[in-house]
GULORO-208762 format. One record per residue (C-alpha): residue number from 1; chain; x negated, y, z. Coordinates in Angstrom, 3 decimals, decimal comma, padded with zeros to 6 digits. Each point is the difference from the previous one (the first is absolute). Layout:
GULORO-208762
pos=NUM; unit=A; x=X; y=Y; z=Z
...
//
This chain:
GULORO-208762
pos=1; unit=A; x=-135,004; y=071,147; z=088,018
pos=2; unit=A; x=-000,599; y=-000,013; z=003,645
pos=3; unit=A; x=001,273; y=-002,917; z=002,193
pos=4; unit=A; x=000,230; y=000,600; z=003,724
pos=5; unit=A; x=-000,211; y=-002,409; z=002,743
pos=6; unit=A; x=003,030; y=-000,346; z=002,121
pos=7; unit=A; x=-001,572; y=002,055; z=002,882
pos=8; unit=A; x=-000,999; y=002,808; z=-002,239
pos=9; unit=A; x=003,405; y=000,014; z=-001,735
pos=10; unit=A; x=001,942; y=000,099; z=002,986
pos=11; unit=A; x=-002,290; y=002,913; z=001,186
pos=12; unit=A; x=000,523; y=001,966; z=-003,237
pos=13; unit=A; x=003,682; y=-000,505; z=-000,005
pos=14; unit=A; x=000,410; y=001,278; z=003,596
pos=15; unit=A; x=-002,191; y=002,984; z=-000,999
pos=16; unit=A; x=002,479; y=000,560; z=-002,979
pos=17; unit=A; x=002,850; y=-000,523; z=002,114
pos=18; unit=A; x=-001,266; y=002,667; z=002,491
pos=19; unit=A; x=-000,697; y=002,446; z=-002,822
pos=20; unit=A; x=003,551; y=-000,607; z=-001,477
pos=21; unit=A; x=001,339; y=000,683; z=003,398
pos=22; unit=A; x=-001,867; y=003,202; z=000,569
pos=23; unit=A; x=000,936; y=001,273; z=-003,518
pos=24; unit=A; x=003,555; y=-000,726; z=000,666
pos=25; unit=A; x=-000,159; y=002,026; z=003,306
pos=26; unit=A; x=-001,822; y=002,942; z=-001,823
pos=27; unit=A; x=002,613; y=-000,176; z=-002,733
pos=28; unit=A; x=002,907; y=000,337; z=002,632
pos=29; unit=A; x=-001,720; y=002,991; z=001,552
pos=30; unit=A; x=-000,496; y=001,776; z=-003,461
pos=31; unit=A; x=003,390; y=-001,179; z=-001,359
pos=32; unit=A; x=002,231; y=-000,958; z=002,946
pos=33; unit=A; x=002,845; y=-002,514; z=-000,883
pos=34; unit=A; x=003,242; y=001,389; z=-000,590
pos=35; unit=A; x=003,577; y=-001,069; z=000,022
pos=36; unit=A; x=001,126; y=-001,189; z=-003,403
pos=37; unit=A; x=003,551; y=001,494; z=000,678
pos=38; unit=A; x=-000,787; y=003,457; z=001,209
pos=39; unit=A; x=-003,854; y=000,494; z=-000,210
pos=40; unit=A; x=-000,789; y=000,937; z=003,600
pos=41; unit=A; x=-003,240; y=-001,667; z=001,469
pos=42; unit=A; x=000,729; y=-003,322; z=001,603
pos=43; unit=A; x=-002,060; y=-002,280; z=002,576
pos=44; unit=A; x=-000,852; y=-002,621; z=-002,715
pos=45; unit=A; x=000,095; y=-000,450; z=-003,859
pos=46; unit=A; x=002,703; y=-002,789; z=000,156
pos=47; unit=A; x=002,938; y=001,757; z=001,571
pos=48; unit=A; x=002,470; y=002,735; z=000,148
pos=49; unit=A; x=000,328; y=002,831; z=002,403
pos=50; unit=A; x=002,596; y=-000,187; z=003,099
pos=51; unit=A; x=002,349; y=002,331; z=-001,752
pos=52; unit=A; x=000,282; y=-001,922; z=-003,352
pos=53; unit=A; x=000,113; y=-003,289; z=002,070
pos=54; unit=A; x=002,997; y=001,269; z=001,678
pos=55; unit=A; x=001,524; y=000,806; z=-003,349
pos=56; unit=A; x=-000,242; y=-003,689; z=-001,392
pos=57; unit=A; x=003,200; y=-001,682; z=000,224
pos=58; unit=A; x=-000,903; y=-003,578; z=001,270
pos=59; unit=A; x=002,543; y=-002,657; z=-001,069
pos=60; unit=A; x=001,555; y=-001,693; z=003,140
pos=61; unit=A; x=002,893; y=-002,300; z=000,660
pos=62; unit=A; x=002,682; y=-000,306; z=-001,061
pos=63; unit=A; x=-000,932; y=-000,508; z=-003,497
pos=64; unit=A; x=001,156; y=-002,292; z=-002,854
pos=65; unit=A; x=-001,445; y=-003,550; z=000,382
pos=66; unit=A; x=-001,082; y=-000,149; z=-003,789
pos=67; unit=A; x=-000,767; y=003,502; z=-001,271
pos=68; unit=A; x=-001,282; y=001,391; z=003,329
pos=69; unit=A; x=002,269; y=003,070; z=-000,381
pos=70; unit=A; x=001,234; y=001,759; z=003,194
pos=71; unit=A; x=003,617; y=-000,704; z=000,989
pos=72; unit=A; x=002,277; y=002,531; z=001,569
pos=73; unit=A; x=001,025; y=-002,436; z=002,358
pos=74; unit=A; x=-001,292; y=-003,218; z=001,678
pos=75; unit=A; x=002,134; y=-002,878; z=-001,587
pos=76; unit=A; x=-002,048; y=-002,744; z=001,708
pos=77; unit=A; x=-002,906; y=-002,054; z=-001,267
pos=78; unit=A; x=-000,133; y=-000,957; z=-003,682
pos=79; unit=A; x=002,406; y=003,046; z=-001,027
pos=80; unit=A; x=-000,244; y=000,962; z=-003,792
pos=81; unit=A; x=000,409; y=003,229; z=-001,326
pos=82; unit=A; x=002,507; y=000,749; z=-002,878
pos=83; unit=A; x=-002,812; y=000,261; z=-002,545
pos=84; unit=A; x=-001,333; y=-003,498; z=000,957
pos=85; unit=A; x=003,277; y=-001,549; z=-000,092
pos=86; unit=A; x=000,834; y=001,570; z=-003,561
pos=87; unit=A; x=-003,321; y=-000,772; z=-001,553
pos=88; unit=A; x=-002,017; y=-002,694; z=001,869
pos=89; unit=A; x=-003,771; y=000,459; z=-000,355
pos=90; unit=A; x=-002,137; y=-002,855; z=-001,208
pos=91; unit=A; x=-002,334; y=000,399; z=003,339
pos=92; unit=A; x=000,998; y=-001,276; z=003,084
pos=93; unit=A; x=-000,566; y=003,027; z=002,357
pos=94; unit=A; x=-001,335; y=003,602; z=-000,610
pos=95; unit=A; x=-001,484; y=002,220; z=002,653
pos=96; unit=A; x=-001,620; y=003,457; z=000,010
pos=97; unit=A; x=-001,667; y=002,143; z=002,689
pos=98; unit=A; x=001,673; y=003,226; z=-000,719
pos=99; unit=A; x=002,804; y=001,554; z=-002,008
pos=100; unit=A; x=-001,472; y=002,019; z=-003,013
pos=101; unit=A; x=000,360; y=003,584; z=001,054
pos=102; unit=A; x=-002,361; y=003,157; z=-000,831
pos=103; unit=A; x=-002,694; y=-000,880; z=002,657
pos=104; unit=A; x=-000,077; y=-003,807; z=-001,149
pos=105; unit=A; x=-000,213; y=001,114; z=-003,557
pos=106; unit=A; x=-003,048; y=002,352; z=000,626
pos=107; unit=A; x=-001,775; y=-002,817; z=001,867
pos=108; unit=A; x=000,600; y=-002,442; z=-003,025
pos=109; unit=A; x=-000,832; y=002,500; z=-002,568
pos=110; unit=A; x=-003,496; y=000,704; z=001,856
pos=111; unit=A; x=-000,396; y=-003,622; z=000,212
pos=112; unit=A; x=000,490; y=-000,679; z=-003,697
pos=113; unit=A; x=-000,815; y=003,071; z=-001,780
pos=114; unit=A; x=-002,552; y=002,151; z=002,270
pos=115; unit=A; x=-002,521; y=-002,577; z=000,498
pos=116; unit=A; x=000,848; y=-000,674; z=003,631
pos=117; unit=A; x=-000,029; y=-003,790; z=000,237
pos=118; unit=A; x=-001,007; y=000,284; z=003,687
pos=119; unit=A; x=003,572; y=000,780; z=000,540
pos=120; unit=A; x=000,794; y=-003,683; z=-000,706
pos=121; unit=A; x=-000,953; y=-000,957; z=003,559
pos=122; unit=A; x=002,763; y=002,215; z=001,602
pos=123; unit=A; x=002,531; y=-001,120; z=-002,543
pos=124; unit=A; x=-000,873; y=-003,637; z=000,566
pos=125; unit=A; x=000,162; y=000,333; z=003,757
pos=126; unit=A; x=003,693; y=001,313; z=-000,304
pos=127; unit=A; x=000,724; y=-002,743; z=-002,377
pos=128; unit=A; x=-001,279; y=-002,719; z=002,148
pos=129; unit=A; x=002,435; y=001,370; z=002,653
pos=130; unit=A; x=002,942; y=-000,208; z=-001,920
pos=131; unit=A; x=-000,897; y=-003,166; z=-002,166
pos=132; unit=A; x=-001,352; y=-002,109; z=002,863
pos=133; unit=A; x=002,566; y=-002,558; z=-000,349
pos=134; unit=A; x=-000,792; y=-000,223; z=-003,665
pos=135; unit=A; x=-003,502; y=-000,176; z=000,536
pos=136; unit=A; x=000,124; y=-002,717; z=002,626
pos=137; unit=A; x=001,957; y=-002,235; z=-002,530
pos=138; unit=A; x=-002,083; y=000,757; z=-003,130
pos=139; unit=A; x=-002,636; y=-002,452; z=-001,497
pos=140; unit=A; x=-001,349; y=002,462; z=-002,654
pos=141; unit=A; x=-000,061; y=003,856; z=-000,161
pos=142; unit=A; x=000,297; y=001,279; z=-003,549
pos=143; unit=A; x=-000,181; y=003,536; z=-001,283
pos=144; unit=A; x=002,212; y=001,593; z=-002,700
pos=145; unit=A; x=-002,670; y=000,016; z=-002,709
pos=146; unit=A; x=-001,094; y=002,811; z=-002,425
pos=147; unit=A; x=-000,544; y=-000,134; z=-003,592
pos=148; unit=A; x=-003,784; y=-000,088; z=-000,540
pos=149; unit=A; x=000,002; y=003,388; z=-001,874
pos=150; unit=A; x=001,548; y=001,612; z=002,903
pos=151; unit=A; x=-002,162; y=-001,551; z=002,424
pos=152; unit=A; x=-002,998; y=001,083; z=-002,165
pos=153; unit=A; x=001,166; y=003,560; z=000,013
pos=154; unit=A; x=000,941; y=000,040; z=003,823
pos=155; unit=A; x=-002,857; y=-002,096; z=001,185
pos=156; unit=A; x=002,123; y=-001,884; z=002,749
pos=157; unit=A; x=003,362; y=-001,670; z=000,377
pos=158; unit=A; x=001,631; y=001,654; z=002,999
pos=159; unit=A; x=002,383; y=-003,049; z=000,511
pos=160; unit=A; x=-003,240; y=-002,405; z=000,054
pos=161; unit=A; x=-001,570; y=002,294; z=002,595
pos=162; unit=A; x=003,080; y=-000,397; z=002,279
pos=163; unit=A; x=000,403; y=-003,730; z=-000,657
pos=164; unit=A; x=-003,757; y=-000,770; z=000,794
pos=165; unit=A; x=000,224; y=001,883; z=003,203
pos=166; unit=A; x=003,279; y=-001,830; z=001,115
pos=167; unit=A; x=-001,280; y=-003,361; z=-000,809
pos=168; unit=A; x=-003,186; y=000,521; z=001,668
pos=169; unit=A; x=001,577; y=001,428; z=003,072
pos=170; unit=A; x=002,481; y=-002,996; z=000,072
pos=171; unit=A; x=-002,487; y=-002,723; z=-000,909
pos=172; unit=A; x=002,184; y=-000,748; z=-003,064
pos=173; unit=A; x=-001,390; y=-000,997; z=-003,589
pos=174; unit=A; x=-000,623; y=002,978; z=-002,137
pos=175; unit=A; x=000,956; y=-000,983; z=-003,603
pos=176; unit=A; x=-000,667; y=003,133; z=-002,198
pos=177; unit=A; x=-000,289; y=-001,706; z=-003,227
pos=178; unit=A; x=002,626; y=-002,505; z=-000,467
pos=179; unit=A; x=002,677; y=002,706; z=-001,233
pos=180; unit=A; x=-000,968; y=001,840; z=-003,024
pos=181; unit=A; x=001,626; y=002,906; z=-001,741
pos=182; unit=A; x=-000,117; y=-000,980; z=-003,489
pos=183; unit=A; x=001,745; y=003,029; z=-001,624
pos=184; unit=A; x=-000,819; y=003,696; z=000,358
pos=185; unit=A; x=003,120; y=001,744; z=001,156
pos=186; unit=A; x=000,902; y=003,665; z=000,446
pos=187; unit=A; x=-000,106; y=001,672; z=003,474
pos=188; unit=A; x=003,186; y=-000,565; z=001,622
pos=189; unit=A; x=000,240; y=003,635; z=001,392
pos=190; unit=A; x=002,884; y=001,817; z=-001,444
pos=191; unit=A; x=001,693; y=-003,349; z=-001,324
pos=192; unit=A; x=003,603; y=-000,793; z=000,806
pos=193; unit=A; x=000,681; y=-003,388; z=001,444
pos=194; unit=A; x=000,918; y=-001,732; z=-003,285
pos=195; unit=A; x=-003,160; y=001,515; z=-001,782
pos=196; unit=A; x=-002,206; y=-001,184; z=002,819
pos=197; unit=A; x=001,216; y=-003,532; z=-000,311
pos=198; unit=A; x=-000,542; y=-000,002; z=-003,721
pos=199; unit=A; x=-003,263; y=001,512; z=000,551
pos=200; unit=A; x=-001,435; y=-002,978; z=001,857
pos=201; unit=A; x=002,009; y=-002,616; z=-001,679
pos=202; unit=A; x=-002,393; y=-003,218; z=-000,145
pos=203; unit=A; x=-002,962; y=002,383; z=000,875
pos=204; unit=A; x=-001,428; y=-002,673; z=002,345
pos=205; unit=A; x=-001,125; y=-003,477; z=-000,247
pos=206; unit=A; x=-002,028; y=-002,811; z=001,492
pos=207; unit=A; x=-002,545; y=-002,054; z=-002,003
pos=208; unit=A; x=000,395; y=-003,715; z=000,002
pos=209; unit=A; x=-003,473; y=-000,509; z=001,731
pos=210; unit=A; x=001,285; y=002,129; z=002,883
pos=211; unit=A; x=003,374; y=-001,717; z=000,584
pos=212; unit=A; x=-001,457; y=-002,625; z=002,249
pos=213; unit=A; x=-000,906; y=002,793; z=002,422
pos=214; unit=A; x=003,554; y=001,098; z=000,173
pos=215; unit=A; x=001,782; y=-003,522; z=000,072
pos=216; unit=A; x=002,100; y=-000,399; z=003,067
pos=217; unit=A; x=-001,431; y=002,941; z=001,636
pos=218; unit=A; x=001,832; y=003,193; z=001,514
pos=219; unit=A; x=-001,034; y=003,059; z=-001,342
pos=220; unit=A; x=-000,469; y=003,572; z=001,451
pos=221; unit=A; x=000,289; y=002,463; z=-002,924
pos=222; unit=A; x=-001,499; y=003,433; z=001,025
pos=223; unit=A; x=000,579; y=003,259; z=-001,717
pos=224; unit=A; x=-000,342; y=003,728; z=001,336
pos=225; unit=A; x=003,415; y=001,264; z=-000,686
pos=226; unit=A; x=003,192; y=-001,750; z=-001,174
pos=227; unit=A; x=002,171; y=002,396; z=-002,008
pos=228; unit=A; x=002,891; y=-001,782; z=-002,075
pos=229; unit=A; x=-001,585; y=-003,317; z=000,670
pos=230; unit=A; x=-000,501; y=-000,842; z=-003,600
pos=231; unit=A; x=-003,543; y=-000,654; z=000,379
pos=232; unit=A; x=-000,008; y=-002,315; z=003,017
pos=233; unit=A; x=003,023; y=-001,777; z=-001,577
pos=234; unit=A; x=-001,989; y=-000,842; z=-003,314
pos=235; unit=A; x=-003,005; y=-001,065; z=001,909
pos=236; unit=A; x=001,825; y=-002,069; z=002,195
pos=237; unit=A; x=001,727; y=-001,835; z=-002,947
pos=238; unit=A; x=-003,452; y=-000,788; z=-001,238
pos=239; unit=A; x=-001,256; y=-001,280; z=003,239
pos=240; unit=A; x=003,123; y=-002,233; z=000,188
pos=241; unit=A; x=-000,373; y=-001,381; z=-003,467
pos=242; unit=A; x=-003,551; y=-000,913; z=000,755
pos=243; unit=A; x=001,211; y=-002,169; z=002,921
pos=244; unit=A; x=-000,341; y=002,233; z=003,164
pos=245; unit=A; x=002,548; y=-001,318; z=002,499
pos=246; unit=A; x=001,198; y=003,482; z=000,969
pos=247; unit=A; x=-000,988; y=003,508; z=-000,098
pos=248; unit=A; x=000,342; y=002,790; z=002,468
pos=249; unit=A; x=-000,842; y=003,692; z=-000,583
pos=250; unit=A; x=-001,812; y=002,364; z=001,958
pos=251; unit=A; x=-000,701; y=003,890; z=-000,698
pos=252; unit=A; x=-000,923; y=002,978; z=001,707
pos=253; unit=A; x=003,008; y=002,219; z=-000,975
pos=254; unit=A; x=003,525; y=-000,696; z=-001,067
pos=255; unit=A; x=001,933; y=002,358; z=-002,135
pos=256; unit=A; x=003,633; y=-000,160; z=000,963
pos=257; unit=A; x=002,446; y=001,958; z=-002,371
pos=258; unit=A; x=001,202; y=003,293; z=001,467
pos=259; unit=A; x=-003,067; y=000,202; z=002,461
pos=260; unit=A; x=-002,523; y=003,037; z=-000,277
pos=261; unit=A; x=-002,650; y=-000,552; z=-002,493
pos=262; unit=A; x=001,994; y=-002,973; z=-001,732
pos=263; unit=A; x=-000,096; y=001,950; z=-003,462
pos=264; unit=A; x=-003,793; y=000,294; z=000,046
pos=265; unit=A; x=-001,152; y=-003,339; z=000,699
//
């Protein structure tokens, strides 16, 4: 085994970095980055084209103070939707960057299933904007975990990539291992709300050794898409049982019943 001195190691690292940047530029020339939503060439690998960007429905005020769903009328600070009043969630606040529609769905699908992890940078930027207040108050940033078998098959946890980017960008503590998915569940796609809730029931836990990390801390729980909310509700319950002071939820896309694409999330 060869051991290099600091100067030589730094020189070799710089040469490798240069070679990597050159290889990246060559790859961009041969295979130019494309928009994940429509496939047209884009100026960089981590974004969408201008036309698809305009098709994204960014969530702006007024929205429900708990669920983050858009409200038809501005009812003042702290206004709640009928859904939040009828079935209060265990988390304190939920926010998302965009409503789930066809364009948002294609971005998420490319990120999760078409080996486009670089899209996480674009998604995280949008999430940081919509969830700034949540990030400012968070002590820990925790991703919704995947079961180890599914993680092995997919090779990366998309929620963890988003959470890591958000944590580093806001100088918050990234805690990817405190929450674990202890039971393998079916994919939620195609399940109704009742079946989704049953599917993830008690699917998350925090080990005794990790509980001191959570004790008295505000947690920001990160996922890519919130559909029925069953997954983030169960994950929130596990974090609160383990001693977290409060849990907020931040996602890239939020499914609202009746909106375009809601049936396919």
